[in-house]
C-alpha positions as CSV (number, residue, x, y, z in Angstrom):
1,X,-18.5,226.3,-107.6
2,X,-18.8,222.8,-106.2
3,X,-16.1,221.1,-104.2
4,X,-13.6,218.8,-106.0
5,X,-10.8,216.6,-105.0
6,X,-8.4,218.4,-107.3
7,X,-5.7,220.4,-105.5
8,X,-5.2,221.2,-101.9
9,X,-8.1,222.6,-99.8
10,X,-8.3,226.3,-99.0
11,X,-6.1,226.9,-96.0
12,X,-8.6,229.4,-94.6
13,X,-11.1,226.5,-94.0
14,X,-8.8,225.1,-91.4
15,X,-8.0,228.3,-89.4
16,X,-9.2,228.7,-85.8
17,X,-12.1,231.1,-85.6
18,X,-10.1,233.7,-83.7
19,X,-7.5,233.8,-86.5
20,X,-10.2,234.1,-89.2
21,X,-11.9,236.9,-87.3
22,X,-8.6,238.9,-86.9
23,X,-6.9,237.9,-90.2
24,X,-4.5,240.6,-91.2
25,X,-5.3,242.6,-88.0
26,X,-2.7,241.3,-85.5
27,X,-1.1,244.1,-83.6
28,X,1.9,242.4,-82.0
29,X,3.1,239.1,-80.5
30,X,5.5,238.2,-77.7
31,X,7.1,235.1,-76.2
32,X,5.8,235.0,-72.7
33,X,7.9,231.9,-71.7
34,X,9.9,229.3,-73.6
35,X,7.5,227.6,-76.0
36,X,4.5,229.9,-75.4
37,X,3.6,232.7,-77.8
38,X,0.9,235.4,-77.2
39,X,-0.6,237.2,-80.2
40,X,-2.8,240.3,-79.7
41,X,-5.0,241.8,-82.3
42,X,-6.3,245.3,-82.9
43,X,-9.7,244.2,-81.5
44,X,-8.1,243.1,-78.3
45,X,-8.5,239.3,-79.0
46,X,-5.7,237.1,-77.8
47,X,-4.3,233.9,-79.2
48,X,-2.0,231.7,-77.2
49,X,0.3,229.2,-79.0
50,X,2.0,226.4,-77.1
51,X,4.9,224.8,-79.2
52,X,6.0,221.2,-78.4
53,X,8.8,219.2,-79.9
54,X,7.8,216.1,-81.9
55,X,9.5,213.3,-83.8
56,X,9.0,213.5,-87.6
57,X,7.8,209.9,-88.0
58,X,4.6,209.4,-86.0
59,X,2.5,206.4,-85.2
60,X,-1.3,206.5,-85.5
61,X,-1.6,206.2,-81.7
62,X,0.6,209.3,-81.2
63,X,-1.5,211.3,-83.7
64,X,-4.6,210.3,-81.9
65,X,-3.1,211.4,-78.6
66,X,-2.2,214.9,-79.7
67,X,-5.6,215.3,-81.4
68,X,-7.2,214.4,-78.1
69,X,-5.1,217.1,-76.5
70,X,-6.2,219.6,-79.1
71,X,-9.9,218.6,-78.7
72,X,-9.6,219.1,-75.0
73,X,-7.9,222.5,-74.8
74,X,-7.9,224.0,-78.3
75,X,-11.3,223.3,-79.8
76,X,-9.6,220.7,-82.0
77,X,-7.0,223.1,-83.6
78,X,-3.3,222.3,-84.0
79,X,-0.7,222.7,-86.6
80,X,2.8,221.4,-87.5
81,X,5.6,223.8,-88.3
82,X,8.1,223.3,-91.0
83,X,10.5,221.8,-88.4
84,X,8.0,219.3,-87.1
85,X,7.1,221.2,-83.9
86,X,3.4,220.8,-82.9
87,X,1.7,224.1,-82.1
88,X,-1.5,224.0,-80.1
89,X,-3.5,227.3,-80.5
90,X,-6.2,228.5,-78.0
91,X,-7.8,231.9,-77.3
92,X,-8.3,230.9,-73.6
93,X,-5.4,231.9,-71.3
94,X,-6.7,229.6,-68.6
95,X,-6.0,226.5,-70.8
96,X,-2.3,227.2,-71.3
97,X,-0.9,225.8,-68.0
98,X,-3.2,222.7,-68.2
99,X,-2.2,222.1,-71.8
100,X,1.5,222.2,-70.9
101,X,1.0,219.7,-68.1
102,X,-0.9,217.4,-70.5
103,X,2.0,217.6,-73.0
104,X,4.5,216.8,-70.2
105,X,2.5,213.8,-69.4
106,X,2.8,212.6,-73.0
107,X,6.6,213.2,-72.8
108,X,6.6,216.1,-75.2
109,X,9.0,219.0,-74.4
110,X,7.6,222.6,-74.7
111,X,10.1,225.1,-76.2
112,X,11.8,226.0,-79.4
113,X,10.8,229.6,-79.5
114,X,12.9,232.8,-79.3
115,X,16.7,232.4,-78.8
116,X,16.6,228.6,-78.7
117,X,17.3,225.6,-80.8
118,X,14.2,224.5,-82.6
119,X,13.3,221.0,-83.7
120,X,15.7,219.6,-86.3
121,X,14.4,219.4,-89.9
122,X,15.6,216.2,-91.5
123,X,15.2,213.8,-94.4
124,X,14.1,210.2,-94.5
125,X,17.3,208.4,-93.5
126,X,17.6,204.6,-93.5
127,X,13.9,204.1,-92.9
128,X,12.7,205.2,-96.3
129,X,15.4,206.7,-98.6
130,X,17.3,204.4,-100.9
131,X,20.3,206.8,-101.3
132,X,20.8,207.7,-97.6
133,X,24.4,207.6,-96.3
134,X,23.3,208.0,-92.7
135,X,20.1,207.8,-90.6
136,X,17.9,210.7,-89.9
137,X,15.6,210.0,-87.0
138,X,18.1,208.2,-84.9
139,X,20.8,210.8,-85.4
140,X,18.4,213.6,-84.6
141,X,17.2,211.9,-81.5
142,X,20.8,211.5,-80.3
143,X,21.6,215.2,-81.0
144,X,18.5,216.6,-79.4
145,X,19.0,214.5,-76.3
146,X,22.2,216.4,-75.7
147,X,20.8,219.8,-76.7
148,X,17.5,219.4,-74.9
149,X,18.2,222.2,-72.5
150,X,18.7,224.6,-75.4
151,X,15.2,223.7,-76.7
152,X,13.3,224.3,-73.4
153,X,15.1,227.5,-72.6
154,X,16.0,230.8,-74.4
155,X,19.6,231.3,-73.3
156,X,21.3,231.3,-76.6
157,X,22.5,234.6,-78.3
158,X,20.0,234.1,-81.1
159,X,17.9,231.2,-82.4
160,X,19.8,228.2,-83.9
161,X,18.4,226.1,-86.7
162,X,19.9,222.6,-87.3
163,X,19.2,220.4,-90.3
164,X,20.1,216.9,-91.3
165,X,20.3,215.6,-94.9
166,X,21.0,211.9,-95.4
167,X,23.0,212.4,-98.6
168,X,24.4,215.2,-100.8
169,X,21.1,215.5,-102.7
170,X,20.2,217.5,-99.6
171,X,16.4,217.1,-99.3
172,X,16.8,219.0,-96.0
173,X,17.6,222.7,-95.5
174,X,21.2,222.1,-94.8
175,X,22.6,224.8,-97.2
176,X,21.0,227.6,-95.2
177,X,21.0,226.4,-91.5
178,X,23.2,227.5,-88.6
179,X,24.4,223.9,-88.3
180,X,23.9,221.0,-90.6
181,X,24.7,217.3,-90.8
182,X,25.1,215.9,-94.3
183,X,25.4,212.2,-95.1
184,X,28.3,211.5,-97.4
185,X,29.2,208.4,-99.6
186,X,32.9,207.8,-100.2
187,X,32.8,204.8,-102.5
188,X,31.3,204.5,-106.0
189,X,28.4,202.2,-106.8
190,X,29.0,198.5,-106.9
191,X,27.9,197.1,-110.2
192,X,26.3,193.7,-110.3
193,X,26.7,192.9,-114.0
194,X,24.3,189.9,-114.0
195,X,21.5,192.0,-112.4
196,X,22.2,194.9,-114.7
197,X,21.5,192.8,-117.7
198,X,18.3,191.4,-116.1
199,X,16.8,194.5,-114.4
200,X,18.1,197.7,-116.0
201,X,18.3,199.7,-119.3
202,X,21.9,200.5,-120.0
203,X,21.1,203.8,-122.0
204,X,19.0,205.0,-119.1
205,X,21.7,204.3,-116.6
206,X,24.3,206.1,-118.7
207,X,22.0,209.2,-119.1
208,X,21.2,209.3,-115.4
209,X,24.8,210.2,-114.4
210,X,25.2,214.0,-114.2
211,X,29.0,213.8,-114.5
212,X,29.4,211.2,-117.2
213,X,31.0,208.7,-114.9
214,X,29.1,205.7,-116.2
215,X,30.2,204.1,-119.5
216,X,29.4,201.0,-121.4
217,X,31.4,198.0,-120.3
218,X,34.6,197.9,-122.5
219,X,34.0,194.2,-123.2
220,X,31.3,194.0,-125.9
221,X,30.3,190.6,-124.7
222,X,29.4,192.0,-121.3
223,X,26.0,193.8,-121.4
224,X,26.7,196.1,-118.5
225,X,28.4,199.3,-117.4
226,X,31.5,200.5,-115.6
227,X,31.9,203.5,-113.3
228,X,34.8,205.9,-113.4
229,X,35.6,206.6,-109.8
230,X,37.4,209.9,-110.6
231,X,34.2,211.4,-112.0
232,X,31.6,209.9,-109.6
233,X,30.1,212.3,-107.1
234,X,28.1,209.6,-105.2
235,X,24.7,211.1,-105.9
236,X,22.9,207.7,-106.3
237,X,21.1,208.8,-109.5
238,X,22.2,205.5,-111.1
239,X,20.9,203.4,-108.2
240,X,17.5,205.3,-108.6
241,X,17.1,203.9,-112.1
242,X,19.0,200.6,-111.6
243,X,18.8,198.6,-108.4
244,X,21.8,196.6,-109.5
245,X,24.1,199.5,-108.7
246,X,23.9,200.0,-104.9
247,X,25.9,202.8,-103.3
248,X,25.5,202.2,-99.6
249,X,28.6,201.0,-97.8
250,X,29.1,200.5,-94.1
251,X,32.8,201.6,-94.2
252,X,32.6,204.4,-96.8
253,X,29.4,206.1,-95.6
254,X,29.4,208.8,-92.9
255,X,28.5,212.4,-92.3
256,X,30.0,215.9,-92.8
257,X,29.2,218.9,-90.6
258,X,28.4,222.4,-92.1
259,X,28.0,225.7,-90.2
260,X,27.1,229.3,-90.8
261,X,24.0,229.4,-93.0
262,X,20.7,231.3,-92.5
263,X,17.6,232.4,-94.5
264,X,16.9,235.5,-92.5
265,X,17.5,239.0,-94.0
266,X,18.0,240.6,-90.6
267,X,21.3,242.5,-90.2
268,X,23.0,240.6,-93.1
269,X,21.7,239.0,-96.3
270,X,21.0,235.2,-96.3
271,X,24.1,233.1,-96.0
272,X,25.2,229.7,-97.2
273,X,26.6,227.2,-94.7
274,X,30.2,226.0,-95.2
275,X,31.8,222.7,-94.4
276,X,33.7,222.5,-91.0
277,X,34.1,218.8,-90.6
278,X,34.6,216.7,-93.8
279,X,33.9,213.3,-92.4
280,X,32.7,211.5,-89.3
281,X,31.8,207.8,-89.1
282,X,28.4,206.3,-88.7
283,X,28.3,204.9,-85.2
284,X,24.6,204.1,-84.5
285,X,22.6,204.1,-82.4
286,X,24.0,207.3,-80.7
287,X,26.6,208.7,-83.1
288,X,28.9,210.0,-80.3
289,X,31.4,211.7,-82.6
290,X,28.7,213.7,-84.4
291,X,26.9,214.6,-81.2
292,X,30.1,215.7,-79.5
293,X,31.2,218.1,-82.2
294,X,27.7,219.6,-82.7
295,X,27.4,220.2,-78.9
296,X,30.9,221.7,-78.9
297,X,30.1,224.2,-81.6
298,X,26.8,225.2,-80.0
299,X,28.5,225.8,-76.6
300,X,31.4,227.8,-78.1
301,X,28.8,229.9,-80.0
302,X,26.7,230.4,-76.9
303,X,29.8,231.6,-75.0
304,X,31.3,234.0,-77.6
305,X,28.5,235.4,-79.8
306,X,26.8,238.8,-79.2
307,X,23.1,239.0,-78.4
308,X,20.9,238.5,-81.5
309,X,24.0,237.4,-83.6
310,X,23.3,234.3,-85.7
311,X,26.0,231.7,-85.9
312,X,27.1,232.7,-89.4
313,X,27.3,236.3,-88.5
314,X,29.4,235.4,-85.4
315,X,31.8,233.4,-87.5
316,X,32.1,236.2,-90.1
317,X,32.9,238.7,-87.4
318,X,35.6,236.7,-85.7
319,X,36.9,235.0,-88.8
320,X,37.0,231.3,-89.7
321,X,40.6,231.0,-88.4
322,X,39.4,231.8,-84.9
323,X,36.3,229.6,-85.3
324,X,38.5,226.6,-85.9
325,X,40.8,227.6,-83.0
326,X,37.9,228.0,-80.5
327,X,36.1,224.8,-81.5
328,X,39.3,222.8,-81.7
329,X,38.3,221.5,-85.2
330,X,41.4,220.8,-87.3
331,X,41.7,222.6,-90.7
332,X,42.5,220.2,-93.5
333,X,42.9,220.3,-97.3
334,X,39.2,219.2,-97.6
335,X,38.2,222.6,-96.4
336,X,39.8,224.3,-99.5
337,X,37.2,225.1,-102.1
338,X,38.5,223.7,-105.4
339,X,35.2,223.9,-107.4
340,X,35.7,225.1,-111.0
341,X,33.7,228.3,-110.4
342,X,35.1,229.0,-106.9
343,X,37.1,232.0,-107.8
344,X,34.4,234.4,-106.4
345,X,34.6,232.6,-103.0
346,X,38.4,232.7,-102.6
347,X,39.8,235.0,-100.0
348,X,42.1,237.2,-102.1
349,X,43.5,239.5,-99.4
350,X,46.1,238.9,-96.6
351,X,43.7,240.2,-93.9
352,X,43.3,237.2,-91.8
353,X,41.4,237.3,-88.5
354,X,42.8,235.5,-85.5
């Protein structure tokens, strides 16, 4: 069949020759140093992977630079992981050290493998997303500057995955990450009645609200809508369909911190993360309050967890009471789950862990 432009290309067309040759025949792999993996096949062929941290938003010049590195040391092959790491793959062991030096020259850290913090998966932030309550790239940069040593080493009890979502629509993997930062709005949309009449369709606005918080304006002479604050969950669906209802607010917007999630099936089933800090302010460009609490949680986890124990497993073992005590995070009424169907998540015994 002839080639078409419908659908994605076959992924096998882009695999390095050594991977094509040994597809499905890999015997084992090992982490020989932070950021460097070695795969060995049944035939004895070897594949070396060098993982480097990368920003999510890239310039054309940067893409050209990393492609030049791949051309020089990896026969042109590289790939991006789901957490924006760049992996350079080569079957030549002699290229590994020179490749790492080239990456250092570009200012790219090598690491993120094994018991380390990998790159932070995040959403669009203020750069692209219209419903963002916080930034993504700037916040991630501030956090990783403080956690840099945990990326380039493998001294944590287990690997730690951090995610950032810029609003509660959660385009990032925040619900199942060891640590997560979620942007939160605290004020309802501001309705510009004149612009609603000129730019928006009132039935569409009303139908866009998942909680029924948007109603027609009580004055029949005003062709607009009103928002019931007690029903609004700050999702920005209405702003998506009507630009006359902006939600962003410099005083009301901030972030919440979640902890304890994972996707892995090892030892325990996958776990959802839970809120540990209900609100912290947006203080760009370095977000000191957010960075401090994230670093504190990571350091307490590193000092107290057992080897190979993920953050959620550690918290479950010691109990949430002790987690709050060790980290110094205050427990408030916002931590109490009052969702309608939360009965299954309530602790119904008196067996508290201190």
